[in-house]
Backbone as CSV, one residue per row, in Angstrom:
resi,resn,N_x,N_y,N_z,CA_x,CA_y,CA_z,C_x,C_y,C_z
1,MET,0.864,-1.157,-0.042,0.027,0.055,0.038,0.890,1.250,-0.031
2,GLY,0.565,2.201,-0.939,1.306,3.334,-0.950,0.851,4.385,0.031
3,LYS,1.574,5.474,0.231,1.231,6.436,1.222,-0.007,7.281,0.783
4,LEU,-0.275,7.246,-0.468,-1.554,7.931,-0.941,-2.458,6.920,-1.686
5,GLN,-2.465,5.790,-1.210,-3.264,4.717,-1.963,-4.680,5.135,-2.124
6,ASP,-5.125,5.188,-3.387,-6.574,5.452,-3.786,-6.962,6.935,-3.367
7,LYS,-6.030,7.769,-3.081,-6.325,9.192,-2.881,-6.400,9.853,-4.278
8,VAL,-7.098,10.957,-4.333,-7.231,11.731,-5.532,-6.534,13.113,-5.327
9,ALA,-5.554,13.406,-6.141,-4.760,14.618,-5.937,-4.850,15.464,-7.210
10,ILE,-5.064,16.783,-6.950,-5.025,17.764,-7.994,-3.693,18.445,-7.930
11,ILE,-2.956,18.604,-9.003,-1.673,19.244,-9.003,-1.691,20.390,-10.026
12,THR,-1.600,21.635,-9.628,-1.437,22.641,-10.578,-0.005,22.881,-10.951
13,GLY,0.186,23.459,-12.111,1.575,23.558,-12.607,2.148,22.179,-12.784
14,GLY,1.266,21.210,-13.175,1.573,19.824,-13.105,2.263,19.194,-14.297
15,ALA,2.563,20.053,-15.368,3.051,19.477,-16.609,4.639,19.391,-16.632
16,SER,5.248,20.072,-15.685,6.745,20.110,-15.726,7.261,20.499,-14.310
17,GLY,8.596,20.414,-14.141,9.216,20.893,-12.973,8.808,20.123,-11.685
18,ILE,8.607,20.882,-10.590,8.177,20.360,-9.297,6.825,19.652,-9.432
19,GLY,5.900,20.209,-10.148,4.615,19.631,-10.334,4.692,18.271,-10.928
20,ALA,5.423,18.075,-12.000,5.518,16.831,-12.733,6.239,15.793,-11.829
21,ALA,7.307,16.220,-11.155,8.033,15.307,-10.196,7.116,14.791,-9.165
22,THR,6.269,15.708,-8.599,5.299,15.320,-7.578,4.259,14.436,-8.042
23,ALA,3.797,14.666,-9.327,2.855,13.794,-9.894,3.381,12.308,-10.001
24,LYS,4.622,12.248,-10.441,5.252,10.884,-10.591,5.336,10.178,-9.274
25,LEU,5.724,10.916,-8.130,5.890,10.329,-6.968,4.499,9.975,-6.319
26,PHE,3.477,10.805,-6.495,2.164,10.590,-6.048,1.630,9.248,-6.628
27,VAL,1.771,9.138,-7.975,1.151,7.896,-8.588,1.918,6.684,-8.138
28,ALA,3.258,6.800,-7.909,3.980,5.695,-7.349,3.496,5.303,-5.956
29,GLU,2.931,6.252,-5.224,2.363,6.026,-3.960,0.862,5.659,-3.924
30,GLY,0.356,5.409,-5.155,-1.000,4.937,-5.225,-2.089,5.881,-5.496
31,ALA,-1.647,7.189,-5.750,-2.671,8.258,-6.035,-3.109,8.236,-7.448
32,LYS,-4.328,8.818,-7.615,-4.878,9.225,-8.979,-4.641,10.677,-9.108
33,VAL,-4.177,11.171,-10.143,-3.769,12.584,-10.274,-4.535,13.318,-11.364
34,VAL,-4.825,14.563,-11.088,-5.352,15.479,-12.093,-4.307,16.523,-12.247
35,LEU,-3.780,16.591,-13.467,-2.685,17.574,-13.830,-3.333,18.788,-14.467
36,VAL,-3.059,19.938,-13.791,-3.582,21.212,-14.351,-2.386,22.124,-14.797
37,ASP,-2.485,22.612,-16.030,-1.438,23.445,-16.568,-2.019,24.284,-17.706
38,LEU,-1.326,25.268,-18.080,-1.646,26.069,-19.266,-0.983,25.495,-20.502
39,ASN,0.054,24.730,-20.276,0.850,24.182,-21.474,0.126,22.921,-21.942
40,ASP,-0.675,23.114,-22.936,-1.516,21.966,-23.491,-0.565,20.798,-23.998
41,GLY,0.437,21.167,-24.721,1.272,20.116,-25.315,1.953,19.296,-24.274
42,LYS,2.626,19.971,-23.345,3.311,19.228,-22.295,2.435,18.440,-21.409
43,GLY,1.239,19.071,-21.133,0.257,18.441,-20.282,-0.200,17.088,-20.856
44,LYS,-0.617,17.116,-22.072,-1.161,15.901,-22.785,-0.010,14.809,-22.876
45,GLU,1.178,15.295,-23.182,2.330,14.385,-23.361,2.554,13.723,-21.974
46,PHE,2.575,14.475,-20.876,2.868,13.876,-19.573,1.709,12.996,-19.075
47,GLU,0.480,13.368,-19.424,-0.641,12.513,-19.027,-0.551,11.111,-19.794
48,ALA,-0.160,11.131,-21.027,0.116,9.911,-21.742,1.179,9.078,-21.150
49,GLN,2.265,9.781,-20.713,3.372,9.054,-20.103,3.012,8.446,-18.775
50,LEU,2.247,9.084,-17.969,1.766,8.507,-16.739,0.830,7.345,-16.960
51,LYS,-0.126,7.433,-17.942,-1.060,6.402,-18.264,-0.321,5.183,-18.826
52,SER,0.773,5.361,-19.570,1.443,4.232,-20.111,2.141,3.482,-19.092
53,SER,2.398,4.079,-17.941,3.022,3.366,-16.800,1.905,2.705,-15.890
54,GLY,0.740,2.758,-16.261,-0.385,2.220,-15.471,-1.112,3.159,-14.487
55,ALA,-0.712,4.462,-14.467,-1.295,5.293,-13.555,-2.622,5.851,-14.037
56,GLU,-3.523,6.207,-13.049,-4.739,6.894,-13.405,-4.541,8.362,-13.298
57,ALA,-4.581,8.988,-14.477,-4.255,10.400,-14.591,-5.056,11.104,-15.664
58,ILE,-5.424,12.351,-15.416,-6.013,13.167,-16.472,-5.360,14.504,-16.534
59,PHE,-5.302,15.071,-17.658,-4.816,16.484,-17.771,-5.892,17.454,-18.195
60,LEU,-5.906,18.551,-17.494,-6.848,19.673,-17.717,-6.106,20.963,-17.995
61,LYS,-6.281,21.481,-19.219,-5.773,22.849,-19.453,-6.675,23.851,-18.788
62,ALA,-6.088,24.623,-17.887,-6.841,25.567,-17.179,-6.017,26.722,-16.561
63,ASN,-6.663,27.898,-16.419,-6.044,29.086,-15.784,-6.498,29.162,-14.364
64,VAL,-5.578,29.078,-13.419,-6.028,29.011,-11.992,-6.535,30.399,-11.558
65,THR,-6.410,31.442,-12.372,-6.934,32.698,-11.935,-8.360,33.057,-12.496
66,ASN,-8.868,32.033,-13.177,-10.209,32.139,-13.777,-11.179,31.317,-12.993
67,GLU,-12.232,31.989,-12.384,-13.077,31.297,-11.455,-13.850,30.136,-12.179
68,GLU,-14.331,30.393,-13.383,-15.010,29.423,-14.103,-14.186,28.221,-14.426
69,GLU,-12.941,28.453,-14.885,-12.080,27.378,-15.170,-11.666,26.568,-13.882
70,VAL,-11.471,27.248,-12.773,-11.231,26.629,-11.519,-12.483,25.683,-11.169
71,ALA,-13.702,26.203,-11.233,-14.840,25.382,-10.938,-14.906,24.201,-11.824
72,ASN,-14.520,24.331,-13.099,-14.507,23.200,-13.996,-13.500,22.084,-13.691
73,ILE,-12.331,22.554,-13.103,-11.329,21.578,-12.601,-11.961,20.616,-11.603
74,TYR,-12.639,21.176,-10.638,-13.239,20.418,-9.593,-14.447,19.561,-10.078
75,LYS,-15.228,20.188,-10.919,-16.392,19.424,-11.489,-15.897,18.193,-12.257
76,THR,-14.877,18.402,-13.090,-14.308,17.256,-13.836,-13.620,16.254,-12.942
77,THR,-12.919,16.712,-11.973,-12.249,15.801,-11.015,-13.294,14.853,-10.275
78,ILE,-14.431,15.535,-9.837,-15.415,14.758,-9.131,-16.155,13.797,-10.074
79,GLU,-16.400,14.230,-11.344,-17.026,13.392,-12.295,-16.157,12.167,-12.576
80,THR,-14.833,12.400,-12.677,-13.906,11.343,-13.010,-13.557,10.422,-11.924
81,PHE,-13.170,11.036,-10.747,-12.628,10.184,-9.723,-13.559,10.211,-8.428
82,GLY,-14.522,11.056,-8.376,-15.468,11.038,-7.241,-15.164,11.845,-6.030
83,LYS,-13.950,12.345,-5.936,-13.561,13.092,-4.716,-12.295,13.842,-4.966
84,VAL,-11.932,14.636,-3.952,-10.663,15.412,-3.899,-10.054,15.201,-2.518
85,ASP,-8.867,14.535,-2.438,-8.269,14.317,-1.172,-7.053,15.234,-0.917
86,VAL,-6.357,15.546,-1.969,-5.211,16.427,-1.927,-5.145,17.483,-2.964
87,LEU,-4.786,18.679,-2.659,-4.450,19.718,-3.602,-3.009,20.153,-3.401
88,PHE,-2.223,20.026,-4.502,-0.920,20.588,-4.511,-0.996,21.884,-5.313
89,ASN,-1.056,22.991,-4.688,-1.311,24.315,-5.252,0.012,24.850,-5.755
90,ASN,0.426,24.445,-6.830,1.894,24.728,-7.283,2.080,25.665,-8.456
91,ALA,1.055,26.082,-9.189,1.191,26.916,-10.282,1.713,28.281,-9.878
92,GLY,2.702,28.792,-10.676,3.227,30.061,-10.318,4.102,30.623,-11.424
93,ILE,4.366,31.921,-11.293,5.186,32.592,-12.231,6.114,33.545,-11.499
94,GLY,7.123,34.091,-12.194,8.030,35.051,-11.535,9.161,35.533,-12.564
95,ARG,9.484,36.825,-12.445,10.595,37.306,-13.189,11.272,38.436,-12.390
96,VAL,12.474,38.659,-12.758,13.198,39.802,-12.118,13.091,41.096,-12.926
97,THR,12.532,42.118,-12.335,12.386,43.436,-12.972,12.700,44.535,-11.886
98,PRO,13.573,45.422,-12.156,13.806,46.543,-11.222,12.453,47.208,-10.903
99,THR,12.257,47.503,-9.640,10.937,47.988,-9.230,10.586,49.265,-9.911
100,GLU,11.492,50.196,-10.156,11.209,51.459,-10.783,10.809,51.233,-12.254
101,GLU,11.088,50.015,-12.841,10.644,49.698,-14.154,9.569,48.744,-14.277
102,LEU,8.977,48.419,-13.124,7.941,47.312,-13.060,6.616,47.887,-13.478
103,PRO,6.091,47.445,-14.681,4.744,47.918,-14.977,3.704,47.329,-13.983
104,TYR,2.738,48.120,-13.709,1.687,47.736,-12.760,0.957,46.424,-13.287
105,ALA,0.837,46.340,-14.590,0.220,45.101,-15.190,0.994,43.879,-14.883
106,GLU,2.358,43.987,-14.857,3.219,42.870,-14.546,3.060,42.546,-12.983
107,TRP,3.031,43.505,-12.233,2.729,43.330,-10.754,1.492,42.621,-10.594
108,ARG,0.331,43.086,-11.203,-0.939,42.437,-11.039,-0.953,40.991,-11.571
109,ASN,-0.320,40.747,-12.643,-0.258,39.368,-13.197,0.396,38.447,-12.297
110,THR,1.570,38.875,-11.736,2.339,38.021,-10.835,1.518,37.701,-9.591
111,VAL,0.934,38.726,-8.995,0.178,38.515,-7.740,-1.088,37.719,-8.037
112,ASN,-1.630,37.948,-9.182,-2.806,37.211,-9.605,-2.607,35.725,-9.670
113,VAL,-1.517,35.328,-10.378,-1.197,33.919,-10.446,-0.690,33.327,-9.141
114,ASP,0.285,34.009,-8.524,0.943,33.483,-7.410,0.207,33.484,-6.110
115,LEU,-0.785,34.400,-5.940,-1.496,34.471,-4.734,-2.993,34.264,-4.953
116,ASP,-3.594,35.044,-5.870,-5.050,34.853,-6.110,-5.409,33.509,-6.608
117,GLY,-4.558,32.946,-7.518,-4.808,31.564,-8.036,-4.737,30.517,-6.962
118,VAL,-3.738,30.721,-5.965,-3.688,29.806,-4.834,-4.894,29.883,-4.050
119,PHE,-5.426,31.070,-3.769,-6.702,31.252,-3.041,-7.881,30.532,-3.687
120,LEU,-7.941,30.801,-4.979,-9.187,30.249,-5.730,-9.143,28.779,-5.726
121,MET,-8.018,28.129,-5.979,-7.927,26.683,-5.927,-8.167,26.140,-4.500
122,ALA,-7.580,26.793,-3.559,-7.778,26.372,-2.164,-9.194,26.406,-1.734
123,GLN,-9.855,27.542,-2.095,-11.235,27.757,-1.715,-12.099,26.646,-2.304
124,ALA,-11.954,26.361,-3.600,-12.729,25.282,-4.233,-12.423,23.883,-3.653
125,ALA,-11.166,23.690,-3.318,-10.777,22.380,-2.677,-11.444,22.236,-1.356
126,ILE,-11.426,23.314,-0.576,-12.002,23.225,0.753,-13.467,22.922,0.707
127,LYS,-14.205,23.357,-0.254,-15.657,23.105,-0.397,-15.801,21.550,-0.595
128,GLU,-14.973,20.919,-1.429,-15.137,19.512,-1.634,-14.609,18.726,-0.493
129,MET,-13.536,19.161,0.191,-12.983,18.497,1.253,-13.886,18.492,2.550
130,LEU,-14.688,19.483,2.666,-15.603,19.552,3.757,-16.710,18.523,3.550
131,LYS,-17.054,18.272,2.331,-18.123,17.225,2.040,-17.547,15.844,2.458
132,ALA,-16.230,15.712,2.346,-15.629,14.388,2.621,-14.913,14.261,3.984
133,ASN,-15.199,15.377,4.763,-14.606,15.346,6.144,-13.153,15.351,6.278
134,GLY,-12.514,15.961,5.239,-10.987,16.154,5.402,-10.270,16.153,4.105
135,GLY,-8.999,16.491,4.218,-8.114,16.573,3.113,-6.857,17.251,3.427
136,ALA,-5.928,17.363,2.484,-4.692,18.036,2.637,-4.408,19.017,1.525
137,ILE,-4.030,20.206,1.833,-3.656,21.205,0.861,-2.197,21.586,1.126
138,VAL,-1.346,21.537,-0.002,-0.026,21.986,0.105,0.158,23.153,-0.902
139,ASN,0.507,24.309,-0.448,0.697,25.442,-1.214,2.239,25.653,-1.531
140,THR,2.480,25.952,-2.774,3.956,26.371,-3.076,4.136,27.819,-2.822
141,ALA,4.911,28.142,-1.746,5.316,29.444,-1.503,6.769,29.567,-2.052
142,SER,7.699,30.051,-1.232,9.067,30.125,-1.707,9.948,30.666,-0.527
143,MET,11.168,30.321,-0.613,12.087,31.003,0.410,11.997,32.491,0.339
144,TYR,11.674,33.000,-0.861,11.503,34.405,-1.068,10.165,34.910,-0.526
145,GLY,9.414,34.087,0.125,8.298,34.527,0.977,8.751,34.926,2.367
146,TRP,9.988,34.463,2.712,10.643,34.779,3.989,11.725,35.925,3.919
147,VAL,12.416,35.988,2.762,13.431,36.943,2.674,13.236,37.728,1.375
148,GLY,13.822,38.982,1.316,13.671,39.700,0.117,14.665,39.367,-0.994
149,SER,14.469,39.849,-2.209,15.301,39.632,-3.312,15.133,40.894,-4.213
150,PRO,16.249,41.597,-4.512,16.183,42.747,-5.344,15.556,42.453,-6.718
151,GLY,14.571,43.265,-7.117,13.974,43.102,-8.464,12.877,42.138,-8.424
152,SER,12.433,41.636,-7.290,11.382,40.626,-7.182,10.284,41.062,-6.304
153,ALA,9.936,42.301,-6.376,8.943,42.888,-5.461,7.546,42.162,-5.502
154,ALA,7.063,41.869,-6.690,5.759,41.324,-6.876,5.822,39.882,-6.395
155,TYR,6.854,39.153,-6.810,7.011,37.716,-6.376,7.099,37.588,-4.918
156,ASN,8.074,38.402,-4.301,8.200,38.370,-2.920,6.930,38.574,-2.159
157,ALA,6.178,39.611,-2.579,4.944,39.992,-1.914,3.854,38.919,-1.982
158,ALA,3.823,38.303,-3.189,2.841,37.221,-3.414,3.198,36.015,-2.614
159,LYS,4.467,35.607,-2.555,4.827,34.382,-1.848,4.793,34.617,-0.402
160,GLY,5.086,35.756,0.130,4.800,36.104,1.528,3.273,35.971,1.843
161,GLY,2.498,36.410,0.904,1.019,36.331,1.063,0.588,34.859,1.177
162,VAL,1.184,33.993,0.331,0.894,32.557,0.327,1.170,31.943,1.725
163,ILE,2.277,32.297,2.312,2.618,31.814,3.591,1.595,32.149,4.666
164,ASN,1.171,33.412,4.757,0.161,33.741,5.694,-1.236,33.293,5.423
165,LEU,-1.574,33.151,4.087,-2.794,32.553,3.639,-2.853,31.093,4.139
166,THR,-1.736,30.438,4.033,-1.649,29.041,4.528,-1.987,28.920,6.026
167,ARG,-1.383,29.918,6.779,-1.637,29.919,8.240,-3.088,30.136,8.530
168,SER,-3.640,31.161,7.833,-5.052,31.426,8.023,-6.033,30.303,7.826
169,LEU,-5.783,29.712,6.635,-6.666,28.542,6.256,-6.485,27.393,7.301
170,ALA,-5.282,27.156,7.642,-4.998,26.103,8.567,-5.793,26.248,9.929
171,LEU,-5.755,27.428,10.419,-6.363,27.738,11.705,-7.948,27.664,11.504
172,GLU,-8.416,28.104,10.371,-9.827,28.123,10.118,-10.465,26.767,10.006
173,TYR,-9.680,25.737,9.465,-10.179,24.427,9.226,-9.495,23.355,10.046
174,ALA,-8.824,23.726,11.103,-8.088,22.826,11.898,-8.958,21.733,12.607
175,THR,-10.134,22.087,12.958,-11.058,21.197,13.656,-11.986,20.482,12.669
176,ARG,-11.798,20.791,11.369,-12.707,20.243,10.353,-12.076,19.249,9.391
177,GLY,-10.820,18.759,9.854,-10.200,17.681,9.062,-9.336,18.115,7.888
178,ILE,-9.206,19.382,7.681,-8.422,19.838,6.499,-7.096,20.422,7.010
179,ARG,-5.977,19.875,6.573,-4.682,20.363,6.896,-4.138,21.253,5.753
180,VAL,-3.514,22.386,6.081,-2.948,23.266,5.079,-1.520,23.646,5.425
181,ASN,-0.613,23.284,4.634,0.817,23.599,4.807,1.408,24.150,3.490
182,ALA,2.602,24.652,3.622,3.249,25.267,2.475,4.718,24.770,2.285
183,LEU,5.039,24.680,1.023,6.435,24.339,0.669,7.121,25.587,0.277
184,CYS,8.340,25.783,0.763,9.127,26.946,0.432,10.456,26.509,-0.219
185,PRO,10.429,26.336,-1.551,11.689,25.860,-2.150,12.742,27.000,-2.230
186,GLY,13.940,26.536,-2.485,15.083,27.430,-2.756,15.242,27.427,-4.275
187,PHE,16.552,27.494,-4.736,16.878,27.443,-6.127,16.796,26.024,-6.586
188,ILE,15.866,25.679,-7.520,15.588,24.329,-7.923,15.990,24.169,-9.418
189,ASP,16.603,23.100,-9.778,17.033,22.911,-11.111,15.872,22.461,-11.971
190,THR,15.116,23.442,-12.468,13.987,23.119,-13.397,14.088,24.075,-14.542
191,PRO,13.331,23.808,-15.601,13.405,24.523,-16.813,13.206,26.074,-16.679
192,ILE,12.602,26.492,-15.593,12.312,27.893,-15.389,13.561,28.715,-15.120
193,ILE,14.606,27.986,-14.653,15.940,28.682,-14.463,16.796,28.669,-15.726
194,PRO,17.140,29.808,-16.352,18.015,29.827,-17.483,19.425,29.082,-17.150
195,GLU,19.957,28.444,-18.131,21.257,27.821,-17.907,22.332,28.751,-17.388
196,GLU,22.273,29.959,-17.921,23.372,30.956,-17.501,23.230,31.375,-16.035
197,SER,22.046,31.136,-15.439,21.831,31.555,-14.141,22.196,30.465,-13.075
198,LYS,22.224,29.212,-13.561,22.427,28.067,-12.592,23.672,28.169,-11.781
199,GLU,24.814,28.472,-12.415,26.079,28.551,-11.693,26.049,29.660,-10.581
200,PRO,25.649,30.877,-10.873,25.591,31.888,-9.882,24.602,31.501,-8.676
201,LEU,23.531,30.879,-9.058,22.581,30.464,-7.985,23.175,29.330,-7.131
202,ARG,23.850,28.457,-7.777,24.561,27.364,-7.001,25.565,27.955,-6.065
203,GLN,26.274,28.991,-6.432,27.224,29.577,-5.538,26.563,30.358,-4.390
204,LEU,25.357,30.786,-4.500,24.640,31.462,-3.466,24.034,30.479,-2.422
205,THR,24.024,29.210,-2.830,23.362,28.214,-1.925,24.435,27.532,-1.047
206,PRO,24.257,27.585,0.257,25.294,26.999,1.146,25.650,25.550,0.838
207,MET,24.725,24.765,0.341,25.127,23.408,0.002,25.808,23.255,-1.341
208,GLN,26.009,24.393,-1.998,26.743,24.527,-3.207,26.199,23.684,-4.413
209,ARG,24.913,23.554,-4.381,24.202,22.908,-5.530,22.768,23.380,-5.581
210,LEU,22.155,23.187,-6.824,20.739,23.476,-6.894,19.921,22.325,-6.303
211,GLY,18.727,22.511,-5.856,17.826,21.484,-5.429,17.248,20.803,-6.639
212,GLN,16.829,19.568,-6.459,16.178,18.850,-7.510,14.664,18.756,-7.365
213,ALA,13.930,18.759,-8.395,12.516,18.664,-8.329,12.001,17.472,-7.517
214,GLU,12.786,16.341,-7.645,12.324,15.165,-6.926,12.492,15.336,-5.401
215,GLU,13.443,16.247,-4.995,13.534,16.454,-3.584,12.371,17.281,-3.014
216,MET,11.860,18.214,-3.881,10.690,19.010,-3.510,9.502,18.047,-3.385
217,ALA,9.452,17.180,-4.333,8.279,16.222,-4.347,8.192,15.361,-3.142
218,LYS,9.319,14.954,-2.594,9.405,14.121,-1.332,8.830,15.010,-0.213
219,ALA,9.094,16.311,-0.183,8.614,17.169,0.906,7.089,17.370,0.828
220,VAL,6.617,17.492,-0.507,5.231,17.660,-0.697,4.476,16.306,-0.306
221,LEU,4.997,15.208,-0.609,4.407,13.926,-0.175,4.266,13.917,1.305
222,PHE,5.311,14.239,1.995,5.279,14.236,3.432,4.088,15.111,3.985
223,MET,3.880,16.221,3.462,2.855,17.130,3.949,1.439,16.640,3.508
224,ALA,1.407,15.890,2.370,0.085,15.450,1.806,-0.384,14.122,2.415
225,CYS,0.534,13.342,2.987,0.140,12.026,3.522,-0.036,11.958,4.919
226,ASP,-0.256,10.858,5.452,-0.502,10.646,6.898,0.724,10.604,7.750
227,ASP,1.863,10.854,7.138,3.045,10.988,7.923,3.137,12.300,8.718
228,SER,2.266,13.245,8.321,2.266,14.629,8.890,0.906,14.945,9.467
229,THR,0.232,14.050,10.096,-1.179,14.211,10.576,-1.392,15.312,11.659
230,PHE,-0.250,15.658,12.299,-0.340,16.686,13.421,0.359,17.948,12.957
231,MET,0.445,18.138,11.675,1.134,19.283,11.051,0.126,20.113,10.234
232,THR,-0.054,21.360,10.629,-0.938,22.252,9.822,-0.480,23.722,10.097
233,GLY,-0.614,24.580,9.054,-0.221,25.922,9.295,1.251,26.130,9.204
234,ASN,1.901,25.189,8.794,3.451,25.131,8.792,4.011,25.499,7.411
235,THR,5.272,25.809,7.389,5.959,25.993,6.148,7.245,25.149,6.172
236,LEU,7.435,24.384,5.204,8.656,23.498,5.087,9.614,24.189,4.101
237,THR,10.680,24.723,4.610,11.637,25.389,3.781,12.676,24.462,3.327
238,VAL,12.811,24.202,1.969,13.827,23.244,1.445,14.707,24.017,0.503
239,ASP,15.680,24.622,0.989,16.499,25.575,0.239,17.990,25.425,0.273
240,GLY,18.518,24.279,0.731,19.924,24.135,0.762,20.616,24.964,1.731
241,GLY,19.905,25.584,2.678,20.497,26.410,3.740,20.421,27.920,3.421
242,TYR,19.845,28.276,2.295,19.837,29.749,1.929,19.353,30.627,2.967
243,THR,18.229,30.391,3.541,17.600,31.270,4.570,18.267,31.110,5.929
244,ALA,19.166,30.200,6.094,19.873,30.156,7.407,21.030,31.202,7.478
245,GLN,21.263,31.784,6.311,22.390,32.744,6.305,22.035,34.100,7.052
């Protein structure tokens, strides 16, 4: 029996990077997964890959900032698998722009995806989890939700918001069977980091390497499964020591 045997998990940003690594680990632990992403090609390709290995998986192209599309994610999940046990709220964006040059539209878009989208997905998950008397939500924040970074005002603000949103939801539903925690990754070796940036980021990390998506997936699994049943409102920072400096 896997740690998520017969559980149904929704994973946003599920077509690549940390989301895809988590999906692979979840299905290995017995879960049925719903992959949510805007990248239609990668999403369908990854869905086929998981199915070819015997996993139960579906891909849904959806924008987590659109209320109708979020509602459809849950409608389709319930129609397909009958329930929602786990939400890995992982979709996000970010770029470095000097604040004096930051267009308000870029600020709004970053906060919209990285914070508003997390709220909308969590709100919809909670409605389903209350019907089933419980569930687990893991939100992807960032080590930059704890510390600042020049040129990342919108991203830092949004990820700090995710951390406190996580605490708020955890307290609100602590007696109703829903646990809410957050992952705070450091610099992770995923396609979102340009090749030319990897060496400087490695040097900034005390462990002198980038994290791997699979390492983040293991942290998410811990927060999603029964290994962490007395843990809620917490943030698990997995950053190679960066925030210890």
